[in-house]
VOPAGU-2260 file (C-alpha; in pm, 1 decimal, decimal comma):
REM VOPAGU-2260
SITE   aa  ch    i         X         Y         Z
SITE  MET   A    0    4573,2    5461,1   -1285,9
SITE  TYR   A    1    4274,1    5236,8   -1219,4
SITE  TYR   A    2    4104,0    5232,2    -879,3
SITE  PRO   A    3    3870,0    4945,2    -782,8
SITE  HIS   A    4    3516,7    4973,2    -649,7
SITE  ILE   A    5    3428,5    4944,1    -280,6
SITE  ALA   A    6    3078,5    4857,2    -160,4
SITE  VAL   A    7    2951,6    4969,4     180,3
SITE  ILE   A    8    2640,1    4823,7     342,2
SITE  ASP   A    9    2505,6    5015,4     641,4
SITE  ILE   A   10    2239,1    4845,8     855,2
SITE  GLY   A   11    2083,1    5107,7    1080,5
SITE  SER   A   12    1794,9    5080,4    1323,3
SITE  ASN   A   13    1565,3    5260,9    1079,9
SITE  SER   A   14    1696,9    5181,1     731,7
SITE  ALA   A   15    1956,1    4975,5     548,1
SITE  ARG   A   16    2151,6    5101,2     252,1
SITE  VAL   A   17    2415,4    4983,3       8,7
SITE  VAL   A   18    2642,8    5220,6    -179,1
SITE  ILE   A   19    2922,4    5150,1    -424,6
SITE  TYR   A   20    3204,6    5398,6    -465,2
SITE  GLN   A   21    3489,7    5421,0    -708,6
SITE  GLN   A   22    3800,9    5626,3    -651,1
SITE  LEU   A   23    3872,4    5830,1    -963,0
SITE  THR   A   24    4198,8    6007,6    -886,2
SITE  SER   A   25    4431,8    6056,7    -592,7
SITE  ASN   A   26    4185,5    6310,3    -448,9
SITE  SER   A   27    3839,9    6223,3    -585,3
SITE  PHE   A   28    3577,5    5948,9    -579,7
SITE  GLU   A   29    3224,3    5899,8    -703,9
SITE  LEU   A   30    2904,6    5723,8    -604,7
SITE  ILE   A   31    2811,2    5479,0    -878,7
SITE  TYR   A   32    2526,8    5285,6    -714,4
SITE  GLU   A   33    2291,6    5334,0    -420,6
SITE  GLU   A   34    1993,4    5140,1    -286,4
SITE  LYS   A   35    1798,9    5205,0      31,6
SITE  SER   A   36    1541,1    4998,4     215,6
SITE  LYS   A   37    1342,6    5114,6     517,1
SITE  VAL   A   38    1373,9    4781,9     696,9
SITE  ARG   A   39    1341,1    4931,4    1047,0
SITE  ILE   A   40    1523,5    4632,4    1192,7
SITE  GLY   A   41    1483,4    4769,5    1545,1
SITE  GLU   A   42    1102,6    4783,5    1524,3
SITE  GLY   A   43     942,3    4629,6    1829,7
SITE  ALA   A   44    1275,5    4558,8    1997,3
SITE  TYR   A   45    1278,0    4842,4    2249,2
SITE  LEU   A   46     975,1    4703,0    2429,3
SITE  LYS   A   47    1112,4    4346,8    2411,9
SITE  GLU   A   48    1435,6    4393,8    2607,6
SITE  GLY   A   49    1622,0    4471,8    2287,7
SITE  TYR   A   50    1542,8    4143,3    2112,6
SITE  LEU   A   51    1508,1    4184,6    1737,0
SITE  GLN   A   52    1169,1    4063,5    1613,2
SITE  ASP   A   53    1100,3    3813,6    1335,6
SITE  ILE   A   54     926,4    4039,9    1081,4
SITE  PRO   A   55    1190,3    4318,1    1091,0
SITE  LEU   A   56    1464,6    4054,8    1065,2
SITE  GLN   A   57    1295,7    3909,6     758,8
SITE  ARG   A   58    1278,7    4256,4     602,1
SITE  ALA   A   59    1648,2    4303,1     673,2
SITE  TYR   A   60    1732,1    3965,7     519,2
SITE  GLN   A   61    1539,3    4047,2     201,2
SITE  ALA   A   62    1709,9    4385,6     175,7
SITE  LEU   A   63    2055,9    4232,1     213,8
SITE  LYS   A   64    1969,5    3966,4     -42,6
SITE  SER   A   65    1870,4    4243,2    -286,6
SITE  PHE   A   66    2187,4    4437,6    -208,0
SITE  LYS   A   67    2405,0    4136,1    -281,9
SITE  SER   A   68    2228,8    4074,7    -614,3
SITE  GLN   A   69    2337,9    4423,8    -719,3
SITE  ILE   A   70    2689,8    4406,0    -578,0
SITE  ILE   A   71    2779,9    4095,7    -779,8
SITE  LYS   A   72    2711,6    4290,9   -1099,9
SITE  TYR   A   73    3037,1    4480,8   -1042,7
SITE  PRO   A   74    3325,2    4250,4   -1142,6
SITE  ASN   A   75    3587,0    4507,7   -1039,4
SITE  LEU   A   76    3466,2    4522,6    -681,7
SITE  HIS   A   77    3764,1    4528,9    -448,1
SITE  LYS   A   78    3580,9    4466,4    -122,0
SITE  THR   A   79    3244,0    4481,1      51,2
SITE  ILE   A   80    3221,7    4638,3     394,9
SITE  CYS   A   81    2906,1    4570,0     594,7
SITE  VAL   A   82    2838,9    4734,7     928,9
SITE  ALA   A   83    2547,1    4729,9    1168,5
SITE  THR   A   84    2483,3    4989,6    1434,0
SITE  SER   A   85    2256,7    5053,5    1732,5
SITE  ALA   A   86    1977,7    4797,0    1691,5
SITE  LEU   A   87    2211,7    4502,4    1643,3
SITE  ARG   A   88    2463,6    4607,8    1905,3
SITE  ASP   A   89    2183,6    4644,5    2162,0
SITE  ALA   A   90    2018,7    4313,5    2073,9
SITE  PRO   A   91    2082,0    3994,3    2273,0
SITE  ASN   A   92    2005,6    3803,1    1951,1
SITE  GLY   A   93    2206,6    4032,2    1723,6
SITE  GLN   A   94    2490,8    3782,7    1680,5
SITE  GLU   A   95    2240,5    3514,8    1578,5
SITE  PHE   A   96    2133,3    3734,5    1287,8
SITE  VAL   A   97    2496,8    3802,3    1196,0
SITE  ASN   A   98    2563,4    3426,0    1186,0
SITE  TYR   A   99    2249,3    3361,8     982,1
SITE  ILE   A  100    2342,3    3624,2     719,0
SITE  LYS   A  101    2694,1    3483,0     693,9
SITE  LYS   A  102    2552,7    3134,3     634,6
SITE  GLU   A  103    2275,3    3230,5     391,2
SITE  LEU   A  104    2428,8    3522,9     200,3
SITE  ASN   A  105    2800,1    3500,2     280,3
SITE  ILE   A  106    2800,1    3861,7     399,0
SITE  ASP   A  107    3016,2    3943,8     698,8
SITE  ILE   A  108    2837,2    4193,1     923,3
SITE  ASN   A  109    3058,1    4391,3    1158,7
SITE  ILE   A  110    2863,8    4532,6    1454,3
SITE  ILE   A  111    3033,0    4861,7    1540,3
SITE  ASP   A  112    3001,4    5045,5    1868,7
SITE  GLY   A  113    2858,3    5394,8    1900,8
SITE  LYS   A  114    3193,0    5570,3    1935,2
SITE  LYS   A  115    3315,3    5410,5    1612,9
SITE  GLU   A  116    2992,1    5505,5    1438,0
SITE  ALA   A  117    3041,3    5863,7    1554,7
SITE  TYR   A  118    3402,3    5854,5    1433,0
SITE  TYR   A  119    3305,4    5760,0    1077,3
SITE  GLY   A  120    3051,8    6042,7    1059,9
SITE  ALA   A  121    3308,4    6289,7    1188,8
SITE  LEU   A  122    3572,6    6155,1     948,3
SITE  ALA   A  123    3347,2    6215,2     648,4
SITE  SER   A  124    3259,0    6563,3     774,0
SITE  LEU   A  125    3621,1    6656,1     833,0
SITE  HIS   A  126    3736,7    6557,3     485,6
SITE  LEU   A  127    3430,8    6639,8     274,4
SITE  LEU   A  128    3313,6    6967,3     429,5
SITE  PRO   A  129    3509,7    7292,7     472,1
SITE  VAL   A  130    3519,5    7263,9     852,6
SITE  ASP   A  131    3814,0    7270,0    1091,3
SITE  ASN   A  132    3613,1    7290,1    1412,8
SITE  GLY   A  133    3267,1    7165,2    1504,3
SITE  ILE   A  134    3061,9    6879,2    1641,2
SITE  SER   A  135    2908,3    6621,9    1408,0
SITE  ILE   A  136    2567,1    6496,8    1520,8
SITE  ASP   A  137    2417,2    6184,1    1364,4
SITE  ILE   A  138    2064,9    6107,7    1489,0
SITE  GLY   A  139    1961,1    5756,0    1395,6
SITE  GLY   A  140    1680,1    5523,4    1485,9
SITE  GLY   A  141    1848,2    5391,3    1798,5
SITE  SER   A  142    2129,7    5626,6    1891,6
SITE  THR   A  143    2272,4    5974,0    1849,3
SITE  ASP   A  144    2643,1    5968,4    1770,6
SITE  ILE   A  145    2858,1    6274,4    1823,3
SITE  GLY   A  146    3210,4    6362,2    1708,4
SITE  LEU   A  147    3420,9    6655,0    1831,7
SITE  ILE   A  148    3646,0    6812,5    1567,6
SITE  LYS   A  149    3912,5    7061,6    1673,8
SITE  ASP   A  150    4188,9    7210,4    1461,2
SITE  SER   A  151    4113,9    6964,0    1178,0
SITE  LYS   A  152    4139,4    6660,2    1405,0
SITE  ILE   A  153    3880,0    6427,5    1555,5
SITE  VAL   A  154    3960,0    6459,8    1925,2
SITE  ASP   A  155    3671,2    6265,3    2082,5
SITE  THR   A  156    3348,5    6079,1    2005,2
SITE  TYR   A  157    3044,4    5985,2    2210,0
SITE  SER   A  158    2724,5    5785,7    2162,1
SITE  LEU   A  159    2391,9    5848,3    2333,2
SITE  ASP   A  160    2104,6    5598,2    2355,9
SITE  LEU   A  161    1874,7    5852,3    2192,3
SITE  GLY   A  162    1714,3    5757,7    1862,8
SITE  THR   A  163    1393,5    5833,5    1678,1
SITE  VAL   A  164    1256,0    5478,1    1672,9
SITE  ARG   A  165    1370,4    5417,8    2030,3
SITE  LEU   A  166    1178,2    5722,5    2160,8
SITE  LYS   A  167     877,2    5652,8    1940,6
SITE  GLU   A  168     832,9    5301,8    2078,8
SITE  LEU   A  169     924,4    5376,4    2438,9
SITE  PHE   A  170     718,4    5695,0    2471,3
SITE  SER   A  171     517,5    5831,6    2176,2
SITE  ASP   A  172     342,8    5505,0    2089,8
SITE  ARG   A  173     244,7    5476,0    2455,0
SITE  VAL   A  174     108,7    5832,9    2450,9
SITE  GLU   A  175     362,5    5956,8    2703,4
SITE  SER   A  176     384,0    6333,3    2754,2
SITE  ILE   A  177     641,5    6554,6    2585,6
SITE  GLU   A  178     770,3    6640,6    2932,1
SITE  ARG   A  179     843,0    6272,5    2999,6
SITE  ILE   A  180    1035,2    6240,4    2673,2
SITE  GLU   A  181    1229,0    6558,6    2749,4
SITE  GLU   A  182    1320,1    6420,2    3090,3
SITE  TYR   A  183    1456,4    6103,6    2927,4
SITE  ILE   A  184    1661,2    6303,9    2676,1
SITE  ASN   A  185    1796,2    6535,6    2945,2
SITE  GLN   A  186    1907,5    6240,4    3156,6
SITE  ALA   A  187    2098,1    6095,5    2860,8
SITE  LEU   A  188    2256,9    6430,8    2777,9
SITE  ASN   A  189    2382,5    6464,1    3134,5
SITE  ASN   A  190    2635,2    6192,7    3043,0
SITE  LEU   A  191    2782,5    6390,0    2753,0
SITE  PRO   A  192    3134,4    6505,2    2851,7
SITE  LYS   A  193    3153,8    6878,0    2922,6
SITE  HIS   A  194    3417,0    6944,0    2653,9
SITE  PHE   A  195    3161,6    6871,4    2381,0
SITE  ILE   A  196    3100,5    7241,3    2323,5
SITE  SER   A  197    3110,7    7414,6    1985,6
SITE  SER   A  198    2939,2    7700,4    1808,5
SITE  THR   A  199    2918,9    7483,6    1493,7
SITE  ALA   A  200    2706,0    7171,3    1463,2
SITE  ILE   A  201    2735,3    6940,9    1161,8
SITE  ALA   A  202    2400,2    6785,0    1070,8
SITE  ILE   A  203    2421,5    6416,0     976,8
SITE  GLY   A  204    2143,8    6158,2     953,7
SITE  GLY   A  205    1786,4    6154,8     830,8
SITE  THR   A  206    1626,9    6381,9    1090,8
SITE  ALA   A  207    1883,7    6662,1    1070,0
SITE  ARG   A  208    1894,6    6648,6     692,0
SITE  SER   A  209    1514,9    6655,5     669,6
SITE  LEU   A  210    1507,6    6967,4     884,2
SITE  SER   A  211    1771,2    7131,6     664,3
SITE  LYS   A  212    1566,9    7050,6     354,2
SITE  VAL   A  213    1257,1    7207,9     509,1
SITE  ILE   A  214    1454,6    7521,2     598,8
SITE  MET   A  215    1596,1    7537,9     246,2
SITE  LYS   A  216    1240,5    7559,5     112,7
SITE  PHE   A  217    1183,9    7871,2     321,7
SITE  GLN   A  218    1470,1    8050,9     152,7
SITE  VAL   A  219    1442,0    8204,9    -191,2
SITE  GLU   A  220    1797,3    8164,3    -318,9
SITE  GLU   A  221    1826,3    7929,6    -615,1
SITE  ASP   A  222    2073,6    7647,2    -678,2
SITE  LYS   A  223    2104,7    7556,2    -312,2
SITE  THR   A  224    2229,5    7206,5    -234,3
SITE  LEU   A  225    2201,9    7024,6      95,5
SITE  HIS   A  226    2571,7    6957,9     137,8
SITE  ASN   A  227    2734,3    7254,6     312,3
SITE  PHE   A  228    2401,8    7438,8     343,5
SITE  SER   A  229    2405,0    7634,9     669,9
SITE  TYR   A  230    2163,3    7821,0     892,3
SITE  LYS   A  231    2163,3    8005,6    1223,4
SITE  TYR   A  232    2014,3    7788,2    1497,3
SITE  GLU   A  233    1853,0    8081,7    1679,0
SITE  ASP   A  234    1652,7    8167,8    1365,4
SITE  TYR   A  235    1477,6    7827,7    1364,9
SITE  LYS   A  236    1469,6    7730,5    1730,7
SITE  GLU   A  237    1102,3    7826,0    1768,2
SITE  PHE   A  238    1017,7    7648,1    1441,9
SITE  PHE   A  239    1171,4    7325,6    1573,0
SITE  SER   A  240     951,0    7354,7    1881,2
SITE  LYS   A  241     646,1    7381,7    1652,9
SITE  ILE   A  242     746,7    7066,5    1465,7
SITE  VAL   A  243     763,9    6870,5    1791,9
SITE  LEU   A  244     400,9    6965,3    1867,8
SITE  SER   A  245     258,5    6942,7    1512,2
SITE  ASN   A  246      19,2    6684,9    1369,2
SITE  ASN   A  247      89,9    6510,1    1039,3
SITE  LYS   A  248    -120,4    6752,5     837,1
SITE  LEU   A  249      79,6    7050,2     959,6
SITE  LEU   A  250     408,0    6865,6     913,4
SITE  LYS   A  251     317,9    6809,3     548,1
SITE  GLU   A  252     243,1    7180,1     512,6
SITE  PHE   A  253     587,5    7254,0     654,0
SITE  GLY   A  254     733,0    7032,5     380,9
SITE  VAL   A  255     833,3    6729,3     586,3
SITE  SER   A  256     863,8    6427,0     357,5
SITE  LYS   A  257     610,3    6146,0     392,3
SITE  ASN   A  258     865,5    5885,9     501,0
SITE  ARG   A  259     972,7    6106,4     795,0
SITE  LEU   A  260     630,6    6187,6     938,3
SITE  ASP   A  261     628,7    5908,8    1196,6
SITE  THR   A  262     963,5    5996,1    1359,5
SITE  ILE   A  263    1035,7    6363,5    1281,1
SITE  ARG   A  264     887,0    6489,3    1609,1
SITE  GLU   A  265    1107,1    6264,7    1823,0
SITE  GLY   A  266    1409,5    6339,1    1605,3
SITE  THR   A  267    1354,2    6714,2    1618,8
SITE  LEU   A  268    1324,5    6707,2    1995,9
SITE  ILE   A  269    1657,0    6521,7    2021,0
SITE  TRP   A  270    1812,9    6762,4    1770,5
SITE  LYS   A  271    1698,5    7069,7    1957,4
SITE  LYS   A  272    1812,5    6937,1    2295,4
SITE  VAL   A  273    2156,7    6841,0    2164,5
SITE  LEU   A  274    2206,9    7178,2    1994,0
SITE  ASP   A  275    2117,6    7355,7    2317,7
SITE  LYS   A  276    2352,8    7132,1    2515,2
SITE  ILE   A  277    2657,3    7196,7    2296,3
SITE  GLN   A  278    2580,1    7570,2    2265,1
SITE  THR   A  279    2526,1    7573,2    1888,2
SITE  GLN   A  280    2510,2    7894,9    1690,3
SITE  THR   A  281    2549,7    7770,9    1331,3
SITE  VAL   A  282    2439,5    7444,7    1171,0
SITE  ILE   A  283    2619,3    7307,3     865,1
SITE  SER   A  284    2434,0    7036,0     675,0
SITE  SER   A  285    2618,6    6728,5     557,9
SITE  ALA   A  286    2514,0    6494,1     279,7
SITE  VAL   A  287    2783,9    6249,0     390,1
SITE  GLY   A  288    2820,8    6033,9     697,6
SITE  VAL   A  289    2911,3    5685,3     816,9
SITE  ARG   A  290    2922,9    5522,4     472,7
SITE  GLU   A  291    3156,9    5782,4     328,1
SITE  GLY   A  292    3368,6    5765,2     640,9
SITE  LEU   A  293    3402,6    5389,6     600,3
SITE  PHE   A  294    3501,1    5431,8     237,6
SITE  LEU   A  295    3762,2    5696,1     319,8
SITE  GLU   A  296    3916,5    5473,5     585,5
SITE  ASN   A  297    3948,6    5192,8     329,7
SITE  SER   A  298    4094,1    5409,8      53,0
SITE  ASN   A  299    4411,9    5614,3      25,2
SITE  LEU   A  300    4222,1    5938,9     -28,0
SITE  ILE   A  301    4282,8    6082,2     318,0
SITE  GLU   A  302    4654,3    6076,9     237,0
SITE  SER   A  303    4588,0    6334,6     -34,6
SITE  LYS   A  304    4750,6    6674,8      13,9
SITE  THR   A  305    4459,8    6846,9    -161,7
SITE  PRO   A  306    4087,1    6864,0     -75,1
SITE  ILE   A  307    3890,9    6549,2    -155,8
SITE  ARG   A  308    3619,9    6577,2    -418,9
SITE  PHE   A  309    3309,0    6358,5    -389,0
SITE  LEU   A  310    3094,6    6323,7    -701,5
SITE  THR   A  311    2740,5    6194,9    -659,1
SITE  SER   A  312    2627,4    6212,6   -1021,4
């Protein structure tokens, strides 16, 4: 049986990405193309009442134009799904950009709310990781989106206005104290419903994955892969505190990648605060998230009676 391709474009506050998946069997699919662009569409917006600025919008347009030039190379493409998250949903001029992209590139951008964004991350975690219970945490540039999984079901989702770019522009770039940033994070976390408690946290998004990769370098076992890699939170709690206070030179020595240096401190502070709030003991790293969740929702894979296999190479 032949299964068509599905393209997913994800426009985040920090980066935009296109992926193309093909379902292979009734319980497997593969990634056949991926392109990422660090457009940082939300840059400058948080100090401008949420209004998206011209230069980031131009970067986003060029990225989407490039994405489309690749998508049209796949004649068996069944559909293209394009979503935008925090930066566009917060922006008073977000719909103007959506209309412009529709006119110029004929791409339909669907601005999804934070709870839906959290749902897709949790959906991917539930079906592509061996977890029945836990809380998925996706730290992005503008928001942190959280999904509660209990007994193999997504029972609730929540979105916090806590993101790496948001905190960087509102506080770090203005040389605000760590205590002021912590106060802001704590105030946001006070809104998280009390039933979001779990000993297992599922790490989604660039910050959490970067931290997992750094921790993996500390360990001597060979053949480790990011997906389903786990660690005890208590073992690295102090290390996370060091990252928050480190300069770029020390971050490089820790093994933080170059493209994460400007936001890893803010992201780590959010990560640590959220893990404390939900009473985490174990962290499970996920190499899947919103894009895979979108694909699963638009395929018949989640109807499979056997575990779903995701092939990335």
